[in-house]
C-alpha positions as a Markdown table, in Angstrom:
| # | Residue | x | y | z |
|---|---|---|---|---|
| 1 | Unk | 175.8 | 14.2 | 26.1 |
| 2 | Unk | 177.3 | 11.2 | 28.0 |
| 3 | Unk | 173.7 | 10.5 | 28.9 |
| 4 | Unk | 173.3 | 13.5 | 31.2 |
| 5 | Unk | 170.4 | 15.9 | 31.6 |
| 6 | Unk | 170.8 | 19.7 | 31.0 |
| 7 | Unk | 172.2 | 21.8 | 33.8 |
| 8 | Unk | 169.5 | 23.4 | 36.0 |
| 9 | Unk | 169.5 | 27.2 | 36.2 |
| 10 | Unk | 169.7 | 27.0 | 40.0 |
| 11 | Unk | 173.0 | 25.1 | 40.0 |
| 12 | Unk | 175.1 | 25.8 | 43.0 |
| 13 | Unk | 178.2 | 27.0 | 41.1 |
| 14 | Unk | 180.0 | 28.4 | 44.1 |
| 15 | Unk | 179.7 | 25.4 | 46.5 |
| 16 | Unk | 182.8 | 24.8 | 48.6 |
| 17 | Unk | 185.3 | 22.1 | 47.4 |
| 18 | Unk | 184.2 | 18.8 | 49.1 |
| 19 | Unk | 187.6 | 17.2 | 48.6 |
| 20 | Unk | 190.2 | 17.1 | 51.3 |
| 21 | Unk | 193.1 | 14.7 | 52.1 |
| 22 | Unk | 191.9 | 11.5 | 53.7 |
| 23 | Unk | 188.2 | 12.4 | 53.4 |
| 24 | Unk | 185.5 | 9.8 | 52.9 |
| 25 | Unk | 182.9 | 11.1 | 50.5 |
| 26 | Unk | 179.2 | 10.6 | 51.1 |
| 27 | Unk | 176.1 | 11.4 | 49.0 |
| 28 | Unk | 172.5 | 10.8 | 49.8 |
| 29 | Unk | 170.6 | 8.3 | 47.7 |
| 30 | Unk | 168.0 | 10.1 | 45.5 |
| 31 | Unk | 165.2 | 7.8 | 46.7 |
| 32 | Unk | 165.9 | 8.5 | 50.4 |
| 33 | Unk | 164.8 | 11.5 | 52.3 |
| 34 | Unk | 167.4 | 14.0 | 53.5 |
| 35 | Unk | 169.3 | 12.9 | 56.5 |
| 36 | Unk | 168.6 | 9.2 | 56.0 |
| 37 | Unk | 171.0 | 6.3 | 55.4 |
| 38 | Unk | 174.2 | 7.4 | 53.5 |
| 39 | Unk | 176.4 | 5.4 | 51.3 |
| 40 | Unk | 180.2 | 5.6 | 50.7 |
| 41 | Unk | 181.5 | 6.5 | 47.3 |
| 42 | Unk | 184.6 | 4.3 | 47.6 |
| 43 | Unk | 186.4 | 2.4 | 44.8 |
| 44 | Unk | 185.9 | -1.3 | 44.5 |
| 45 | Unk | 189.0 | -3.5 | 44.7 |
| 46 | Unk | 189.2 | -3.7 | 40.9 |
| 47 | Unk | 189.8 | 0.0 | 40.7 |
| 48 | Unk | 193.3 | -0.4 | 42.0 |
| 49 | Unk | 194.1 | -2.8 | 39.2 |
| 50 | Unk | 192.8 | -0.4 | 36.6 |
| 51 | Unk | 194.1 | 2.9 | 37.8 |
| 52 | Unk | 197.3 | 1.8 | 39.6 |
| 53 | Unk | 199.2 | 4.6 | 41.2 |
| 54 | Unk | 196.7 | 7.1 | 39.9 |
| 55 | Unk | 193.8 | 5.7 | 41.9 |
| 56 | Unk | 193.8 | 8.7 | 44.2 |
| 57 | Unk | 193.2 | 11.0 | 41.2 |
| 58 | Unk | 190.4 | 8.8 | 40.2 |
| 59 | Unk | 188.9 | 9.1 | 43.7 |
| 60 | Unk | 189.1 | 12.8 | 43.5 |
| 61 | Unk | 187.3 | 12.8 | 40.1 |
| 62 | Unk | 184.6 | 10.5 | 41.5 |
| 63 | Unk | 184.1 | 12.9 | 44.3 |
| 64 | Unk | 183.6 | 15.8 | 41.8 |
| 65 | Unk | 181.1 | 13.7 | 39.9 |
| 66 | Unk | 178.9 | 12.8 | 42.9 |
| 67 | Unk | 179.0 | 16.3 | 44.4 |
| 68 | Unk | 179.2 | 19.3 | 42.0 |
| 69 | Unk | 178.6 | 17.0 | 39.1 |
| 70 | Unk | 175.2 | 16.1 | 40.5 |
| 71 | Unk | 174.4 | 19.6 | 41.8 |
| 72 | Unk | 175.1 | 21.1 | 38.4 |
| 73 | Unk | 173.3 | 18.4 | 36.4 |
| 74 | Unk | 176.2 | 16.6 | 34.7 |
| 75 | Unk | 175.1 | 13.3 | 36.1 |
| 76 | Unk | 171.8 | 12.3 | 37.6 |
| 77 | Unk | 171.6 | 11.8 | 41.3 |
| 78 | Unk | 170.6 | 8.1 | 40.9 |
| 79 | Unk | 174.0 | 7.5 | 39.2 |
| 80 | Unk | 176.0 | 8.5 | 42.2 |
| 81 | Unk | 175.9 | 5.1 | 44.0 |
| 82 | Unk | 177.2 | 3.3 | 40.9 |
| 83 | Unk | 179.7 | 5.9 | 39.8 |
| 84 | Unk | 182.6 | 3.4 | 39.8 |
| 85 | Unk | 181.2 | 0.4 | 37.9 |
| 86 | Unk | 178.8 | 2.2 | 35.6 |
| 87 | Unk | 181.0 | 5.2 | 34.8 |
| 88 | Unk | 184.7 | 5.4 | 35.8 |
| 89 | Unk | 185.6 | 1.7 | 35.3 |
| 90 | Unk | 183.2 | 1.2 | 32.4 |
| 91 | Unk | 185.1 | 3.9 | 30.6 |
| 92 | Unk | 188.6 | 3.2 | 31.8 |
| 93 | Unk | 188.8 | -0.5 | 30.7 |
| 94 | Unk | 188.4 | 0.6 | 27.1 |
| 95 | Unk | 192.0 | 2.0 | 27.4 |
| 96 | Unk | 193.2 | -1.5 | 26.2 |
| 97 | Unk | 192.0 | -0.5 | 22.7 |
| 98 | Unk | 194.2 | 2.6 | 22.5 |
| 99 | Unk | 197.5 | 2.6 | 20.7 |
| 100 | Unk | 200.6 | 3.9 | 22.5 |
| 101 | Unk | 200.8 | 7.6 | 22.7 |
| 102 | Unk | 197.4 | 8.0 | 21.0 |
| 103 | Unk | 195.8 | 11.4 | 20.2 |
| 104 | Unk | 192.2 | 11.0 | 21.4 |
| 105 | Unk | 189.3 | 13.3 | 20.7 |
| 106 | Unk | 186.3 | 12.8 | 23.0 |
| 107 | Unk | 183.1 | 14.0 | 21.4 |
| 108 | Unk | 180.2 | 15.3 | 23.6 |
| 109 | Unk | 182.3 | 14.8 | 26.6 |
| 110 | Unk | 179.7 | 16.0 | 29.1 |
| 111 | Unk | 181.1 | 15.1 | 32.5 |
| 112 | Unk | 184.5 | 14.0 | 31.0 |
| 113 | Unk | 183.3 | 10.5 | 30.2 |
| 114 | Unk | 185.1 | 8.6 | 28.8 |
| 115 | Unk | 188.0 | 11.0 | 28.2 |
| 116 | Unk | 189.1 | 11.7 | 31.8 |
| 117 | Unk | 189.0 | 8.0 | 32.9 |
| 118 | Unk | 191.1 | 7.1 | 29.8 |
| 119 | Unk | 193.8 | 9.6 | 30.5 |
| 120 | Unk | 193.8 | 8.6 | 34.2 |
| 121 | Unk | 194.4 | 5.0 | 33.1 |
| 122 | Unk | 196.8 | 5.9 | 30.3 |
| 123 | Unk | 198.9 | 9.0 | 31.0 |
| 124 | Unk | 200.9 | 8.3 | 27.7 |
| 125 | Unk | 197.9 | 9.5 | 25.6 |
| 126 | Unk | 196.7 | 13.1 | 24.9 |
| 127 | Unk | 193.0 | 13.9 | 25.2 |
| 128 | Unk | 190.8 | 16.7 | 23.9 |
| 129 | Unk | 187.3 | 17.0 | 25.4 |
| 130 | Unk | 184.8 | 18.4 | 23.0 |
| 131 | Unk | 181.6 | 19.7 | 24.5 |
| 132 | Unk | 179.2 | 22.3 | 23.2 |
| 133 | Unk | 177.5 | 23.4 | 26.5 |
| 134 | Unk | 179.2 | 26.3 | 28.3 |
| 135 | Unk | 178.2 | 25.2 | 31.8 |
| 136 | Unk | 179.6 | 21.8 | 31.3 |
| 137 | Unk | 182.8 | 23.2 | 29.8 |
| 138 | Unk | 183.2 | 25.4 | 32.9 |
| 139 | Unk | 182.8 | 22.4 | 35.2 |
| 140 | Unk | 185.3 | 20.4 | 33.1 |
| 141 | Unk | 187.8 | 23.1 | 33.4 |
| 142 | Unk | 187.5 | 23.2 | 37.1 |
| 143 | Unk | 187.9 | 19.5 | 37.4 |
| 144 | Unk | 190.9 | 19.3 | 35.0 |
| 145 | Unk | 192.6 | 22.1 | 36.9 |
| 146 | Unk | 192.0 | 20.4 | 40.2 |
| 147 | Unk | 193.4 | 17.1 | 39.0 |
| 148 | Unk | 196.3 | 18.8 | 37.1 |
| 149 | Unk | 195.6 | 16.8 | 34.0 |
| 150 | Unk | 197.2 | 17.7 | 30.6 |
| 151 | Unk | 193.8 | 17.8 | 28.9 |
| 152 | Unk | 192.6 | 20.2 | 26.3 |
| 153 | Unk | 188.9 | 21.4 | 26.4 |
| 154 | Unk | 187.2 | 22.6 | 23.3 |
| 155 | Unk | 183.8 | 24.2 | 23.5 |
| 156 | Unk | 182.1 | 23.3 | 20.2 |
| 157 | Unk | 180.7 | 20.5 | 18.1 |
| 158 | Unk | 182.5 | 17.9 | 16.0 |
| 159 | Unk | 180.8 | 19.0 | 12.8 |
| 160 | Unk | 182.0 | 22.6 | 13.1 |
| 161 | Unk | 184.7 | 23.5 | 10.6 |
| 162 | Unk | 186.9 | 25.2 | 13.3 |
| 163 | Unk | 186.8 | 22.1 | 15.5 |
| 164 | Unk | 187.7 | 19.9 | 12.6 |
| 165 | Unk | 190.6 | 22.1 | 11.5 |
| 166 | Unk | 192.1 | 22.1 | 15.1 |
| 167 | Unk | 191.7 | 18.5 | 15.9 |
| 168 | Unk | 191.8 | 16.5 | 12.7 |
| 169 | Unk | 194.3 | 13.7 | 12.3 |
| 170 | Unk | 193.4 | 12.0 | 15.6 |
| 171 | Unk | 194.3 | 8.4 | 16.2 |
| 172 | Unk | 191.1 | 7.7 | 18.2 |
| 173 | Unk | 187.7 | 9.4 | 18.5 |
| 174 | Unk | 185.6 | 8.4 | 21.5 |
| 175 | Unk | 181.9 | 9.0 | 22.1 |
| 176 | Unk | 179.6 | 7.8 | 24.9 |
| 177 | Unk | 175.8 | 8.0 | 24.5 |
| 178 | Unk | 176.1 | 10.8 | 21.9 |
| 179 | Unk | 174.2 | 9.7 | 18.7 |
| 180 | Unk | 173.2 | 6.7 | 16.6 |
| 181 | Unk | 176.2 | 5.1 | 14.9 |
| 182 | Unk | 175.6 | 6.4 | 11.3 |
| 183 | Unk | 175.3 | 10.0 | 12.5 |
| 184 | Unk | 178.2 | 9.6 | 14.9 |
| 185 | Unk | 180.4 | 8.3 | 12.1 |
| 186 | Unk | 179.6 | 11.3 | 10.0 |
| 187 | Unk | 181.0 | 13.5 | 12.7 |
| 188 | Unk | 183.9 | 11.4 | 13.9 |
| 189 | Unk | 185.5 | 10.0 | 10.7 |
| 190 | Unk | 186.6 | 13.4 | 9.3 |
| 191 | Unk | 188.5 | 14.0 | 12.6 |
| 192 | Unk | 190.5 | 10.7 | 12.2 |
| 193 | Unk | 193.7 | 10.0 | 10.3 |
| 194 | Unk | 193.3 | 7.1 | 7.8 |
| 195 | Unk | 193.6 | 4.0 | 9.9 |
| 196 | Unk | 192.4 | 5.8 | 13.0 |
| 197 | Unk | 189.4 | 4.4 | 14.9 |
| 198 | Unk | 186.1 | 5.6 | 16.3 |
| 199 | Unk | 185.3 | 3.9 | 19.6 |
| 200 | Unk | 181.5 | 4.3 | 20.2 |
| 201 | Unk | 180.4 | 3.2 | 23.6 |
| 202 | Unk | 177.1 | 1.4 | 23.2 |
| 203 | Unk | 174.7 | -0.8 | 25.2 |
| 204 | Unk | 173.1 | -4.1 | 24.8 |
| 205 | Unk | 171.8 | -3.3 | 21.3 |
| 206 | Unk | 175.3 | -2.6 | 19.9 |
| 207 | Unk | 175.3 | -5.5 | 17.5 |
| 208 | Unk | 171.9 | -4.6 | 16.1 |
| 209 | Unk | 172.9 | -1.0 | 15.6 |
| 210 | Unk | 176.2 | -2.0 | 14.0 |
| 211 | Unk | 174.4 | -4.2 | 11.5 |
| 212 | Unk | 171.7 | -1.6 | 10.8 |
| 213 | Unk | 174.2 | 1.3 | 10.1 |
| 214 | Unk | 177.0 | -0.7 | 8.4 |
| 215 | Unk | 176.1 | 0.5 | 4.9 |
| 216 | Unk | 175.9 | 4.1 | 5.9 |
| 217 | Unk | 179.2 | 3.9 | 7.8 |
| 218 | Unk | 181.0 | 2.4 | 4.8 |
| 219 | Unk | 179.6 | 5.1 | 2.5 |
| 220 | Unk | 181.1 | 7.7 | 4.9 |
| 221 | Unk | 184.6 | 6.1 | 4.5 |
| 222 | Unk | 184.5 | 3.8 | 7.5 |
| 223 | Unk | 185.2 | 0.1 | 7.9 |
| 224 | Unk | 182.6 | -2.5 | 8.7 |
| 225 | Unk | 181.6 | -1.8 | 12.4 |
| 226 | Unk | 182.7 | -4.5 | 14.8 |
| 227 | Unk | 181.6 | -5.0 | 18.4 |
| 228 | Unk | 184.3 | -5.4 | 21.1 |
| 229 | Unk | 183.8 | -6.1 | 24.8 |
| 230 | Unk | 186.3 | -4.8 | 27.3 |
| 231 | Unk | 187.0 | -5.3 | 30.9 |
| 232 | Unk | 185.7 | -8.9 | 31.5 |
| 233 | Unk | 186.4 | -9.7 | 35.2 |
| 234 | Unk | 186.6 | -6.0 | 36.0 |
| 235 | Unk | 183.2 | -4.7 | 35.2 |
| 236 | Unk | 180.0 | -6.7 | 34.9 |
| 237 | Unk | 178.7 | -6.6 | 32.3 |
| 238 | Unk | 181.9 | -5.8 | 30.3 |
| 239 | Unk | 181.9 | -2.5 | 28.4 |
| 240 | Unk | 180.6 | -2.7 | 24.9 |
| 241 | Unk | 182.2 | -0.6 | 22.2 |
| 242 | Unk | 181.5 | -0.4 | 18.4 |
| 243 | Unk | 184.8 | 0.1 | 16.6 |
| 244 | Unk | 184.9 | 1.8 | 13.2 |
| 245 | Unk | 188.2 | 2.5 | 11.4 |
| 246 | Unk | 188.6 | 5.3 | 8.9 |
| 247 | Unk | 189.5 | 3.3 | 5.8 |
| 248 | Unk | 189.7 | 6.0 | 3.1 |
| 249 | Unk | 189.0 | 9.5 | 2.0 |
| 250 | Unk | 187.6 | 12.3 | 4.1 |
| 251 | Unk | 184.5 | 10.5 | 5.3 |
| 252 | Unk | 182.5 | 11.8 | 2.4 |
| 253 | Unk | 181.1 | 9.9 | -0.6 |
| 254 | Unk | 183.9 | 9.6 | -3.2 |
| 255 | Unk | 183.5 | 11.4 | -6.5 |
| 256 | Unk | 182.1 | 9.3 | -9.4 |
| 257 | Unk | 185.0 | 8.2 | -11.8 |
| 258 | Unk | 184.6 | 9.6 | -15.2 |
| 259 | Unk | 184.0 | 7.2 | -18.1 |
| 260 | Unk | 186.9 | 6.8 | -20.7 |
| 261 | Unk | 185.1 | 9.0 | -23.3 |
| 262 | Unk | 184.7 | 11.8 | -20.7 |
| 263 | Unk | 188.5 | 11.7 | -20.0 |
| 264 | Unk | 189.6 | 11.9 | -23.6 |
């Protein structure tokens, strides 16, 4: 989930913490041999505008992603050089779509994307990271503890009855590279309050997917999907999100009304 490969069995789970005050973080490009040219994982100037006084926390999170996150398979090594624009900022700018004090459930959270960047940007919200893979859950717990974030972590899947019972009534459900829109709506809509919104992070084909799955989404109790772009001037290209509101019911097909003669 979040577009990440499975965790390798040989993951270095007990590697020392690479984070220290004032450190500059380095990681080797995947295409270069060991010991060759290094690059800095430093935030671009736009990161200060997005994260404000929580920029240092965002830096620490980025350091986790490009070290233990790569070692344990939560992100691919080729993603490390673009960790800010493609991942942290790409997620964080969508915070503009969240209502004040929103309860957010992040499905298939993987490396904490987009849930952790969202709460770093918006400390007024509450976030639950839902992830089925135990090794990813272990990593998330380590990161959340290190950053001292008030984030809940649930090992499970959105379609499980226990997960629905614990987290239903959310204001927002987020998902990044989890599933096609129609399937995702079937998982997300039952977790939302009526009027709540699914924010599905999508790529360049978002409009085509929204048009293709619109009928199925409406059948599940969602509104017509609409495509929204966030973060113009901060990330290039802007982040693309398909927004679906829960418009009625439980996300299931409504019962057929009985005819007059059946009711009498």
